N, C-alpha and C positions, 0 to 999 in steps of 0.2 A: 826618639826616647825621651821620656821625662827625666827631669834631673832629680837629685836627690830631696829628702824630706823637707830640707831647708827652703826648698822652693815653694813650699805649700803654707809657708808662714803668713799670717794675716797682716793686714795694713790699717792703720787708724782710719776711721771715716773721714772723707772730705766734705768740707763746706764749700759750696758753690755760689759765687757771685756772678750775676749778669751784668754786663756793662754794655755800653753801645756798640763796641766793635767786637767784643770777643766774650769768650766764657773764661770766668777767673775761678780756678779751684785751689782751695786752700787746705792743706791736710795738717792736722795738729801733729806735731814733733813728739815721737814717743820718749824720747830722752829729754832730760830737763836742759834748760838753756844754760850753758855755761858762762861764768864770768868773762868779761873780756880780758884778752890776754894781749898786752901791747907788744907785738912783734911784727916785723915787715911782713907785706902780705904777697911777697913774690911766689910763685909757683916753683916748686922743686923741678928742676929741668928734667925732660925725658932723655935718658941716656940708653940707647940700645947696648945690650951686652953682646960682646964679642967671643962668648964662650962657645958658640956653636950649638946651644941648646935649641932643642925643638921648640917651636911656639907651644905654648902652654906649659912647658916644663913639667916639674913634678915636685912633690913636697907636700907638707901637711895640709895646705889650703889649696883649693882649686885654683887654677890659672887658666885664662882663656886669651885668645888672641884679639889685637887691636882691630884686626879686619872684621871681626863677627858682626860689627854694626848691630843692627836689630834683628838679627837673624836667631835669637835665643829662643828657647823653647816656645813654641806656638800653641797655647792652649786655645780651645776652642772658643770663638766668641759666643755671646748670648743669641739664640735663634731670632730674637725680635730685631736684632740689627740688620739693617738693609744696605748693600752696596751696589754699585753700578760702576761699569767703566766709564771713566770721566776723560774729557780731553785736556783738562788742566789739573790745578792745584786741588788736593782734597786735604783739607786740614781737619784734623780731629782731636777732640778732647774727651779722655776716658771720663766715665761717669760710674759709680757704683749706684746699684738700685737702692731704692729706698734710702733709708738711713744707715743700714747696717753695713758690714763689711763683705759686700759682695765681691766674688774672686772673678767675676766676669764682667768685663767692663760694658757699658752702653756706649757706643762710640758716637761722637757727635761731629756731623760735618759742618766745617766752618767755611766752606768756600764754594766753588763753582759746582754747576749740576746739570745734566741735559736729560730732558724727560724722554722716556721711552714711548714708542707707540702705544695707544692711539692719541697720547698727549702733546706730542709735538708734530709739526707740520712736515718736517724732513730731517734726515741725518745731516750731521755736519761733515763736509768734507775735510780733508786735511788742511786745504788752503785756509778755510773758513775757521778752523781749530787754531791755526798759526796766528791768524789776524786777531783772534779773541784773545789769545794768551796774555797779553800786555794787561788786560782788564781784570786779571783774577783778583786783584787787591780790592776791587770794588764790591766784592761779594758782601751781601747783607749779614750783619752779625746774627748768630745763633742765640735762641733764648731757650733757657732751661726752666722747666716748671714742675711743680709738685702738686698739680691738680689731682692726681691719684695717688697721694701719699707716698710717692716715690719720685726720684729725680728722672725726668724724660724730657727730650727736646720737645718744643712747641709743636713742630710738625708731625710728631708721632702721638699726640693725644687727640683722641677722636671726640672732642668737646671744643664748644665755642669758647675761646678764652682770649681776652686782651691782657697782654703781659707788658710791663714796662720796668725798666731798669732804673735805678737811682739817678743816673744822668737824665733819663728821659723825663723822670719826675720832676727834677730841679729845672729843666729847660722849659717845662710846661708850666711851672709854679704851682705844681701840686703840694700843699703842705698839709691839707687835711682831706679826710675821707670824702666830704662833700666837693671837693676840688676835682674828683675823678670824672667829672661832667666833661672836664677838657680833654680827656683821652680815651675814655671808654665810650665807643658808639652803644647807644641803647641805654645808658645809665643815666637816671635823673635824681636830682636832689630837690628836696623842697621841705624848709621847715614848717612845722605846723603851727597853728594860731598861738600856741603857748611856747614855742621855741624847740621842741623836741625834734629831732631830725627824722626825716622818711626818705628812704632809698627806694627807687623803683628800677627795675631791670625788664627791660622788653615790655613795659606796661603792668608788670606784676609788682605790686606794692601794698603796703598797708598804711592809710592815712588815720592817725590816731593822735590825739592830745597828751595821752597817758604816756609816762616815762617807763613804767615796767610792764612793757606790751612785746610779745614775740614778734621780730621783723619778718618780712618776706625775703629780704636779702640780708644773710648773715655775715658777720665779719670775724676774722680770726688773724691772730699774730703768730707766725710760727706754728700754725695748726691749734694753738690755744684760743677757744673761743671767747669773744667779746658779745655775751648774750643779749645785751640790750644796746640800742644804737647810742644811747646817750653816753655810753662808755667809750665809744671810740675815737674820741678827739685826740687822743695822743698815739694812735696807731701808726701815723706816718713819720714818726721821728726816727731819722738814722737808718734807713731801710736800704735793703739790697735790691729788693724790687717787689712789686706788687702784681697779684694775680687776680683777674676778674673773671669768675666762671659764670657762664650765662645759661638760664634754664634751671629747673628744678634741682636742688641738692639735697642730700640726706642719706644717700648709701653709704658714703664714706666718712662724711662730716657729722660731727656730734649734734649739730642744730639741724632739724628739718627745715627747710626753706622752699619756697615755690617759685621765687624770683632768680635767685643765685647766690652766689657766695663770694667774698672778697677776702682774698688772704695775702697778708703782708708778710714779707720775709725779711726779718731784721738784719742789718749788717753784723758779721759775726767777728769775735774776737781774733786778732791776728797773731801769726807766730813771732812777730817782731814789733819793737816799740813803734807805734804809729800816732799820729796826732793831726788834727785838722781844724780849722775855724771857718764859720761862714758869717758874714755880716752883710745884712741888705737895709737899705734905707730908702723910704719912699714918701709920698704924698701923706699929707696928716701926720707930719713926722713920725712915720711907722718905721720903727726899727725891730729887726728880725735877727737876732745873734744867736747862733748855735756852734756847738764845738764836740768833739771827742778826743778820748785818748784811748789807746788799745795796746795790749801786748801781753807778754807771759809775766806772771807775778809769783810762781813757785813752780815745783817739779810737776809738770803736766797740767799745769793750771794757767789758764788765760783769762783775761778780764777786758771788757769794753764798757766804758762809761760815755753816754752821750748827754747832753743838756741843750734845752732850748728855752729862751724867752723872747716872747713877742709883746710889743707895745705900740699902741696907735692912739692918737688924739680920736675925739668924737669927729664923725663923718655927717652924721644926720643934722639937718637944720630945722629948727622949729618953725612952721608955717606963721604962726602969729607972733614969735619972738625970734627974728632972724639972727639975733646974736647968741642964742641958746643952742648948745651942740650936745649931741648925744652919739653914743656908739664906741665909746673909749675901749680898746683892747688891753687886757693885762693878764698874760697867760704864760705859765711856766710848766715845763714837762721835762722828764729825765728817764733814763733807763739804764740798769746795770746788767750786764751779762757776764756769766761765769761757766767756762767750758773746762771740765775736768775729765781727764781719761786716766783712771787709776791703772788700768790694764790694756791690752791691745783688744780685748773683746768687750769692754765696758766702757761706756761714755755717759756723762751727765751734762745737762746744760740747764742752768739757773738763770731765771729771768725775773728781776724786780723792776717795776716801772710803774709810773704814776704822773698825775698833772693836777694843777691847782689853776682854776679859772676864776678871776677877779673882775672881767670885764662886764661892761653894761650891756644889757639886753637891748634889743633893737625895737623901736616904736613902729607901730602900724600907720598906715596911710588911711585916712578917712574916704570913703568911697560914697556912702548913701546913709540916711537916716530913714530906719524902717522898723518903727515900734512894732513888737508881735502882739501887744495887748494896749488897751486903752489905760490912760491914768487909773488908779483904784478910787473906790469910793472915799478914801480918804484925802484924795486930792493931793497926791505927791507929785508935784510937777516942778521940782527945784530947779531943773536945768532943761526942761523941755523946750523952751523958746530958744535957748542957745544952741540945742542940737538941731532944732529945724533950721537954724539960721547958718549952720556951719557949712563951709564951702568945701567941696572935695579937693582933694590934694591934687597937684597939676601931675602930669606924666613924666616927673623927674624922680629918680630913684632916691635923692637925697632928702627931699621934702617929706617931712612928716610932723605929727606933732603928739605932745605927751603933757602931763600934768607939771605945771611949774614947781621947781624945787623937788621933784621926786628922786629918790635914790634908787636907782635901777642897777645897782651894783649887783652881780651874782656872787655867791660863795659856794662854788662846786669844786668838788674834789673825787679823785679816783686813785686807787692804787691796787695792784696785783702781784701776785707772787707765783711763780710755775716752775716746775721741775719736770725735766724730761730726762728719761734713761733709756738707754739702748744697750741690749745684751746679745751679743752674736751667739747664739744657742749652738751653731754649727755654720760650716761655710756658706749654707744656703738659707738659714732661717735666722731671723732677727726678732727678739722680743722687745717691744715698745712700750713704755708707760709715760703717760702725760698726767700730771697732777697740777691744778691750779686753784687758787683761792683769790677772789675778787671783792673789793668794797667801793661802793659808789655812794656818794652825798651830795644832793642837790638842794641850793636854796637860792631861788631864782625868781625876782620880781619882774612883771611884765605890764607894761601899759599897752593894752591890745584895742583901746577904742578909737585911736586916731585923732582925738580931739583933746584939747587942753583943759576941759572941764573935768573935774573930779568924778567921772562916771564909773570907770570900772578898773580896778587893778587886781592881776592875778599873781599869786605868789606860790610857787610849787616848792614843797618840802618832801624830797624823796631820799630813801634809804634803800640801797640793794646789796645784799649780800650773796655771793654764790660760790659753790664748791663743785669742782668737775674732776673726774677721773677717766681716764682712757687707758685700755689695755689692749694690745693687739699683737698678733703673731704675723709675720709676712715671710714669704719664701719663695723659691723657685724649684721646679722639678721637671727638667727637660723643657719640653715647649709649655709648660703651665707656669704661670705666676698667680700666687693666691694670697689671700689675706683674711684672717679671721679675728674678730675682736668685739669689744663690748665697751659702753659708755654708761657712766652714772654721773647726775648731776642733781643738786639741790639748791633751790634758789629762795630765799626770803626776800620779799619786796614790800616795801610802804611807799605809798605815793599819794599824798594829801595835797590837793589843790584848794588855796584859799581864795576866795574871791570876795573883795571889798567894793560893795556899791557905795561909795562915799557920798554921794548925792544924787541918787536915782530915785526911781519911783517904786521900788520893789516894797511890798508889803501885803499882808492879809487883813482886809477891813481895817480897824483902827490899830492894828499892830503892824508897825514897820520894822524891818530889819535891813541892815547894811553890809552883813558879812555871812558867809557860810564856808564850809569845808566839805569837799567831795573826797571822800575817804575810800581807799583800795588797799587792803593789804593781802598778801597771797604767800602761800608756801607750795612750791611746785617742785616735785620729784619726777625725774624722768630717767628711765633704764632702757638700755637697747643693747641688741646683738648685731653685728653686721658681718658680712664676708663680701669677696670677690674673687672672681677667676677670670683669668686670661688665658685662652688657648689658641695657639698658633696652628690654624688648620694647615696652611703651608707656609713658605718662607715669606710670602706676601699678605696673606690674608689671616686675620685674627678676629676671632669672636670673643666678646667680653659680656660677662653678666656680673651684677651686684645687687645685693639687697640689704635691707636693714628692716628689723622688727622694733619699733618703739613703743613703750608703754609709759603714760604719763598720768600722773595724779597731781591735782590742783585744788587746793582747799582755800576759799576765799571769805574774806570778812571786811565788810565794808557798810558805809551807809551816808547818809546826808546830816552832818554834825553842825550843831551850834559851837559857836567859836569860844564861848565860855561867857558872852555878854547876856546872855539869856534871851536876846531878841527873836533869834529863830525859835527857840524854844516856846516863847510866849505865842508867836505867831501860829505856829503849827498846833499847839494845844488849842488855839481858837478854831483853826482849820478842822482839826479833829472833831470838836465839838458840834461845829456847824454842819459838817458833813452827816452826822448822825442825829442832828436835830437836838444835841445834848441830852441824849437818851442812852445810856447815863452819862452824865458829864465825865470827862475825863481828867485824871489828875494831872495837874500842871507839870510840863517837864522841867527837869532841873537845867541850869545853865550847863552847856557842854555836852548835853545828852544827844542821842540820835534822834532824828526828827523824821525818819522815813516811816510812813505809815502803811500798816497792814493790809493785805488784800486777801481776796479769796485765793486759798493755795498756801498762803504763807501768813501766820499770824490771824489776829482778828480784824476785819476790814475797818479801816480808817483808825485804828488804835496804833500809836506808835510802837515800834518793836525796838528792843534793847540794841540790836544789830542784825544785819543781813548775814546769815552764813550759808555758803553754798559750796558745792564741790563739783568737779569735772573729772571724769575717768575716760580716757580715750586711748585706743592704740591703733596703729597702722602698719602696714608693710610698704617701704618705698622701695622701688626697684629700677632697675636699668638694663637694657639689653642693646648691644652695639655690634656692628658688623664693619671691619676697616679693611681697607685694600691700599697697599702701598706699591704702585706701579715702578717706583724707584725710590732710592733713599731720601729724597728730599720733597716727597709728594705725598699726599695722603687723600684718600676718598673715604668717606664714612657715612653711616646712616644709623640713627639710635633712637630708641623709644624709651621714654622715661615716666615714671609715675612718682611724683613728690607730693608732700603735705607739709601745710603749716599749721601748728598746734593751735588750738582754739585759747580763747582768753576771756576775761572778765573785764567790763568797762569800768573807766573812772569818770562817772557822771553825778550831776545833782539829782540823786535818786529820790523820787517823792515815794515811789513803790519799789518794793522788791523785785518785781518783774524787771525792771530797768537795769537790774543787775544779772539778769540771765546772762550766762556766757554764750558766745558763738562757738560752735563746735569746728573740728579742723576742716580747713578748706583744701582742696586738692587739684593738681593739675597733671593732665596726660599730654606729655609734649612728644611730638614727632619732630625730628630734625635732620637734614641731610646736608653734609658740607664738604668742602674741600680745602686743602692747604698746599700751596703750589710754590716752588722756587724755579724762576725762568730767568732767561738771558745771563747765563752764567752765574746764576745766583744774585744778580743785582736787582732782581724784582721778586719780591715776595707777596704772593696774593693770598688771602683767606677769605672764603665766603661761606655763608650758610642760609638756608631756607627753613623756616620753622612754623609749626602750627600747633597751637595750644588749646585743648578743650578745659575749660576752667570752670570747676563746680564749686559752689557754695563761698564765692568770694565774700570776704568780710570787709563790712564798711560800717560807718557811723550812720545811723538811720534814726527811725523812731519807733517807739512802742505804743501801742493803743492801750490807754489806761482810763480809769474812771474820770481824769481830768483832761482827757484828750490825747493826743500825740505827744509823747515826751521823749526825749533823747535817750538812745540806747545803742548797743551793736545789732547789726542784723546781717543776712547772709543773702546774696544774689544767687538764686539756684543755678543759672547756665550763662556763661559768657564764653568768649573766645578771642584769640589772639593770632594773627598770622603776619608774617614779615620776612624779611630778608636783611642780611649785613654783608658788607663788603669792606675789607681792609687792605691797604696797599702799603709797602714799604719798599722804597725804590732808592737806588743809588745810581743815577745815570752817569755822573763822571765823578772823579776822585774829590772827595771833600763836599760833594753836594748830596744831601739827604732830604728825601721827601716821605712823610708818614701821613697818611690820610684814611679816612673812614667814613662810610655812609650806612646808615640803619634806616629801614622803612618798617613802621610798626602801625598795623591797623587793628586796633582793639575795639570791642562793642559788647554791650549786653545782648544777649541772644533772645531772652524770654521777657515777657512784661513783668515789671516789678517797680512797685511805688515806693518812693524814697523822697526824703526832704530836699528842696534845694538850697542854697545859702541863705534864703531868706524865710525858712520854716514852711515854705508853701509845699504841698504834696503833689508830686509829679510823677509819671510814668517814665521811667528812664531806659526803656527798651530801645535800642539802637544807638544809645549814646556811647561815645569813647570815655575810656577810663581817665581819670583827673591825671593830671601831670605826664600825661603820655602823646608828646607830638608825633605827627606821622613821620616827620622827616627830622633826622639829625645828621649833620655833615660835619667833620672837623679835618683840618689839614695844617700841617706844619712843615716848614721849609727851613733847612739849616744849611748853610754854606760855610766851611771851615778851611782856612788855609794859612801857611806859614808867612809872617812878615819877614822874620829873620830866624836863624837857626834855633833860637831858644824862645820866640815869641809868635803865638798863634793868635789869629783873629777869626771871629765867626760872626756872621751876618744872618739873620733869620726872621722869620714871622710865622704866625699862626692864625687861621681864621676858624670860627665856628658859627654854625647856623642851626637854630632850632625853630621849626615851623610852629604854628599857632597851636595852642592846646587849651584845656579848661582846667580850672582850679577845682571843680567840685562838680558832682552830678547835679543835674537839672540846670544847666548853662543859662545864664541871664546875661545880657548886654554888659553888666559890670564885672563878670567873673572870668572871661576868658583871658588867657595869658598870651600876649601877642608875640608875633614871631620875634625871634632874638638873633640878629647877626652880630658877631663880635671878632674884631681882629686886633692884633698886637704885632708889633715890630720891636725888634732888639738886636743888640751887638755884645759881644763878650770877647775878652782876650785871656790869654794864658801864657805866663812865663815859667821856664823851668831853669833849673840849675844842674849841675852835673851830680850834685849828692843825691838826687831824686826828689827834693822838695820843690814844690811849685806854689805859685800864687795866681789867682785869676780874678777877674772882675767882669760885671755884666751891667746892662743897662736896659729896660724894657719900658714900654709904655702902651696902653690901649690907644688905637687910633680910631676906632668905630665901635662903640660899646653902648649898651643900655645902661651900664654902670659908669660912674664918673671916672675921667681919666685919672690914672694913678700910677705915674712912672715910679720905676724902682731902680735903685743903683745898688750892686752886690759885690762884696769882695770876699774872696776865699783863699785860704792859705793850707796847704797839705805838706807834711813832711814825714820822713821816715829815715832812720830811726832819729831820735833827739835826745840823745844822751852822749855827751853834755849838749845843750841846746844849739840849734843851728844859728850862726852868725853870718854876716856879709862875707863875700870871698875877699880876702886880703891881697891874693896876687892869682895868677894864672895856674899856679900848682899848689896853693894851700888853702883848703876849706875846713873850717872847724866842724867836721860832722865825721861819722864813723862809716867804714866798709863793712859790710856784713858778708861773712864767709862761712862755709861748712868745712870743718875740720875732722880728721880721724880721731876719735875719742878712745876707741881700744880696736885692737885687730881682730876680724872676724875669722873664725875657723871654717866657715862654709860660705853660703851665699850672704853678701852683707845686708844686714837688717838697720832699720832706722836708728836703734840703740847704739849702733857702732859709731855713729856721727853725733856732732854736736854743732850748734849755731854759735858764732861768736861775732861780736862787734870789735873790729880792729881799727887802728888808725888808717885814715885815707892814705893809699900809696903815694909817694913823691918819687918820682923816676930820676935815676942816677944817669951819669953821662952813658949814652949809648943805649938807654932803656926808653920803652914806649909806654905811656899810661893809657890802657884801654878801658873803657866803660863797657862792660858786657851787655849784650841784648839778649842773647839765648845761650844756655847751657846744653850740652849733650849729655846723654846717658848710654853708656856703652857696656856690652857684657865684657869687654876687656878689662874694665875697672875691677873685676874679680882677680886678675892676675897682678894689677898693679897693687892692689891691696895685700898680696901675700908676700911674706919673706921668703917664700922658697925660690928656687932657681927659675928665672923667667927672663925674657928678653928685655927687660928694662929694670932700672932700680925699684925697689919697693917704696912706696909711700910710708913715711914714719908717724907714729903716733904724735898729734899735734899739729902736723902738717895739714895745710889746706888740701882738700881733695883734688887730685889731678884730673883734669877734664878738658875736652875740647870746648871750645866757645867761639861765638863771633859777636863782634862788638865795634865801636867807633874809637879812634884816636882821640883822646882828650888833650894830652901834651906828649910832644915828641923831643927827645933828645938824641936822636938818630937820623942821619941825612936821609935815609930812604923813606922816611914816613913824615906826614905832616897832620896837624889836627883836622879832623873831619874824614880822614881815610877810614874806610872799613876794612876789618882784617878778620881772618880766622886763625885760630892756633891754640896752644896748649896753656890757656889762661886760668883754668882752675874754676871750682864751684864758689865763686865770689862776685861781687857786684862790679868791682874795680880790681884791676891787676897792673903792676909795673913789671913788665917783662923785658928780657933780652930780645935780640933780633931772631936768635934760633928758634924762639918759642913761636914765632909767626910762621904759619905754613902757605897761608895764601892771602894775597891782597885782593879784597872784592871789587870786581869791576863796576864801574858805574852802569846801573841797570835798573830797571823797574822791577825785576824778579824780587820776591821777597827775600830778605836777609837771612831768614831761617833756613833757606834751602842750601845754604853753603856749610850747613852742618849735616846735611842728608844728601840728597840725590846730587847735588852740586858739590858736595863735600867728600868725607872719607867713605861713605857708603858707595856712593856713585861711582867714585874713583877706583874702590875696591872692586866693584862689578867690571868696571870698563876694562881695567888691565888684566884682571883674573881671567876674564873670558877671552879678550881679544888677543893679549900677548901670549898668556900661558897655554890657553886651549886653541887658539887660532881656528876658530869655527868655519866650516865650509857650507855654503847653500846645500839644502837637503838633509844635512845632517840632524840627528836627534840629540837634544841637549836637555838633560834631566837636573833640576835643581831642588835643592833640600832648603826647606824653611823659605819656600817659594813665595809666601806673601809678606815676608820680611822686608826690611827696608834696603837690605843688599840683594837678597834673592829675588825680590820683584824686579829690580834694575837688571840683574843678569838675565831674567827671562825676557824681559822686553828688549834688550839689545841683542840676544840670540834670534828673536823674532825679526828685527830690523835687519840682521845679517842674512836672513833666508833660511834659517832653521826652523825644524819642528820643535816645539817646547813642551815639556811636561814638568809638573811641579810636584813636590811633597809638602803637605800642609797638614797641620793639625786641627781636625775639626771640620763639619761641614760648612761653615760660615766662610772660613779661610779656603775651603776648596772652592765655593762658589766665587769667592773675591778673586782667586787666581783666574778663573774663566771669565768672569763678567768685567772685571775691572783692568787686570793686568794682560789679559789676552792670551792666555796659555791654551794649547791645543788641547791638552788633557791635564787633569789634576787628580792627585790621590789624596784621600784622607786617611793617613797612615794610621790613625787612632781607630777609626771605624772599619777598616778592612780585617777580616778575618785572617786572609791569606795575603801578606804583603807580597810575597813573590809573584802570585797570579796576577794582582793589581799592577805591578810594574811591567809584567809581560802584556797585558792589555793596552796600557798607556803607552808603552814602548815596543810596538810589535817586532819591529826591526832590531832591537838591541838599543844600547846606549852608546853614543859616539863620545859625548862629553858629560861628565858629571862634575857640577860645582857643588863641593862639599862644604857646609858650613857648620854641621852637626855631629858628625862621626857616630860612634856607636852602633848598635844593631841596625838601624835603618841604612846606614852606609855599607854596612856588611851585607845587607841584602842585595843592594844596587850591584856590587861586585860580580854577582853570578850572572849579571845581564850585560856586561861590557861587550862591546863589539870589537873586532881587530883594530888594533892601533888606536884604541879609545884614549882620551886624556882626562884626567882627574886633577882639579884644581882644589887645595885644600886651604882654606882661610880661616876656619874655626873649628872648634870642637864643643859646641855649646850644650850638647846633651851630657857630656861627661861631669858629673859634681864633684869629682874628687880624682886626682891622680896618685893618691896614697891610700891603699895600694894600687899599683897600677892596674887598670881594669883589663879583664882577658876578653877577647872577642876573637872573631874569625881572623885568620892570617891572609893578608892579601897576596902574599908573594906569588901563589900559585896562579891566580887569576892574573896579575901583571904580566907573568911570565908567558902562559899559553895565549893570551890576547896580544902580547907585545904592547901592553899599555904603559902609558907613563902618568905618574902620581907625582905632583909636585906640591909643597907649600910655599907660601909666600906672605910677606909683610907688606902692607900698603907703602910703607916708607921707603921699601925697594925702588919705588917710583917717584920719589919727591921731587926729582928734577923734571918730571914731565906733568906735574898735576895741572899746569895751564892748559897743556894739551887735551887732557881728559874733561876738564871743565868747559872749555870751549865747545867741544863736541856735544857734550852732555846739554848744554845750554841750547844748542842749536836744535837738538832733538826735542827738548822740551818745548820750544817756540813752536815747533812743526807740528805739535800735538802727538808726537809718537811716544812720548814717555810719560806715564802717569805715576803717581806717588800718593802717600799718605804722611801726614804729620800727626802725632799725638802728644798734645801740648799740655804740660802742667804749669799751672800759674804760681809764680813766686818761689823764692829760695827756700821756703819752708817746706816745699814739696820734695827737695833733692835727698834728703838722708833716706826716704824710703823708696826712692826711685829704682835703684838697682834691683831690689828685691821684687818689686813690682815688674820689672823688665823679664826677670828670670821666671816669674809665676804665670807670664803670658797675658798680663792684664793690658799690654799695650797693643794698639792698632796702628802700626805704622811707626815711623822714626819718632823715638820719645825724646822730648824737649822739654826745657824749663824755660819759661819765658820770664824776664826780669822787667822791672818798671821802666828801664830805658827804652824798651821795644815798644811801650805803650805811648811814650812820648814822641 
């Protein structure tokens, strides 16, 4: 029976961080953070009442029993969650779907798995299971992604994705989007000749020197687009993770792209005060300093500020002036996040970010002197001899050349504001709005000729302003997940490229010119509608379809401009007259005028036009269809077909004629992909792979346009190309502390049809059969990391990485000087981390390339992290005194029904100092129990109530920091009533169990090896005394107590049947916990008939953890001499008034049955006996269990309500920072 209405109350949305070993989930606290109250932090002791009151008692507030564990109401799990019977630990972390308040969690498996046939070669025997049991902690950490605009496990998403956490990015040295080549197989980065970034994924990219050009690989931060790659420099600041999606994107994301998409997820504001600083120093006096501060600032309002500054001296060496240096780095970036939750159903996220770059641009390396025309009739040969005599640069990346005294400092800046709002329209539907405004400015000079003569200097002056808006609805309906939305964006771009031929031979007859401007100004408006539908055909097979209709309007204005000195105007006036034999003579162009000449179809041939005005209108339908099969929860096989588009664009070129400004229309890719995602070897080995084939139509490239003056530069399209390839990624933890991450990508790209294009030296060549530029056939990467503890508070890690990229070409029409050679690169490094008991830490690292095409650049870094810092942390004064605060959850006001988050408050209290006879415990895990309802009630119960202002009573497991009691010593691990707080000073009576030295996870001693397991053990074996062959029926059979009861009954030789809420939990009982029969009591129209089918011979033992109408129905099926153990009444929302139901007396009398209630504390002196036996069964692989772990104390206030609404899957725990150390 479902509980009262209070159980349906919503919860604030959680923000999820993914770290190296675990999933981190942070839930905003609905109540405001209270001011610190300086009072002792000992927990009010548990005092059983001796009044003889029945467990649960009565009164105005509901009261339930300590033993209920996690057998509270079992709501149906979402249909897409997969479970299987596992020989070892199953850790789970609940996830809400999408961004909204979903009431049905997506369960995240965080530990071992066994594949079912046909994916595994043999089933494990019990002996094999027992032997493998100690390795359960080696499971590879789970990754959560938002590739489909909802939070999902990486292994559940039928798309090829590379996802990396913040720690993985840090370890790999990824500080800019271009650095993703280090960790993303198939991704390449290439700066254009003018410095604009070019991203390529699986061979799909668009090389152009223009700033305002739509990319083939799009970039987002928290789903907010950065529509032009020049804007992306600050995306990597203070991130939680990054996701690289491969293949055509556009059905769900606002920018159509044919190559892929990169989505950064920023680290979110925290529920408590936190801060950190990173400082790195490397070669060339490189300094990288960054830091953040985060925490609550007002009622329901949290903030996070992150800043970073990079400085480095010049690293390039002039070939002709060895003492001259270039390449100084001077870059600053910052981001401010504000999270506001005015109500339980409405959330806002504000993001203000920006960066300033005053670095020097990079000089080119001279390769070859190849003039395209002979000196003009005017004899302009100022530096011809010097260029002909120039010596090519050596094959060393540091050696280049540039003009003496040139100021090549850039003046670039970017800022963006975005606002996201989420409104829970209902329990199953969420409305999301994302609004953004961005402004980019670039002033960057580049010396691109590679020689010290004043031959050519290019300066980019670009301004881009963008506005975007997305509105979408997302929800669930049974086996269907759907999304429907729309996008609008408007971009205003200006891209002026000034070229200065300071001492070159450019001119027309007697009219010489030394400067020009390529001007490109656009206004782009895009509108789109999109939708997606996921339908679960079975519990293991899902079909997905999604589509987007896009309509784009682009207005262009551009030309070849005189810079204002009149030289271009004079030269092109003369050219115009000459081309028409001075019939009639052209009026001289004014300084600063447009020099582009008219042609047939636009203006009058050879008469300069005021400007070139063009427009481009196009639309398309991107779509994707996928079929997915999950043979077990940790494996996925998928196949999909995707049609993607990249918008057309106008070129930024020195346009002598309007036809050079003709746009290219949209390109398209039809992609076929099949892949797998597997967890093997007890989840120590994660394998993902995919094979793909792309049909590539109308690929956009820089080429030439045939004009009256011959072939001139413009944008063209290759009619038909193709890409085929495969990928494999490996994440392996062979032994404790050792992790290997590796990947390999094979890409075979080629032009399929004959097509004439320019090579790098302006010669016309047929590029049929050629590979795409910047697309090596092979890319390999591997990373090895070994972490181990030197002392109790000092860790050391050693590692290295290697990358290899096979030979590729820089441009179509490969020449001996243009190929990019194969690039091996390897790095070694070491790191340390020190911790203190207050939760702060410091760390350091040193890395250095040992085999690289780049110059060796060793780096040393230091990191400091603290929580909370009010007052600031100082050094330890003694073994028992630290100037830091203890974070605790207190009862703010007494609930009258199921406790909600607003009934609690977070407080910073003084760090506890143990008195004589006390023990100071640093908590690692906290438990969430249905019994907490009773503890919070002031009505009659078996324990004293918790008073307003008290720390919330809770079971916890942790480590002794200091002991003033003879039975315990620092380092001992203990379980007891320590409360919802990070540290506790407790009496000996609060400690229920000393955790033995074992390799079993500490969290188990709050679940299957703690009160839940002990309750099941004594309740079944002592009270019910099962005999082989008897039938045992268990209520809340998938809960942490019920699941254990069912498995112990099976070990005892009994036939087992379970009552569970929903088809997923029914299947979980059968597949995972080994019940012989299971009943979905919600889906059964006739519960009596269902019990009769599941228990055809009747019920010998009924383990009752729920009470109410379900238990009433069981009474009618009792056998003679049946036994009933009552350890909970979870379905009863209130005992005031006393609920009326079936009277049990007649059934007990006729069947001579026994009904007995009990408290786990009745067996306190026998805990060790139960724990020893349960541990043995666990190691033998005869017990299976689940843990549902929330991350951080900020999750605690809403956890009880979460439990009673059935959002947990398994034992509900809260992990504290100490557990991660």
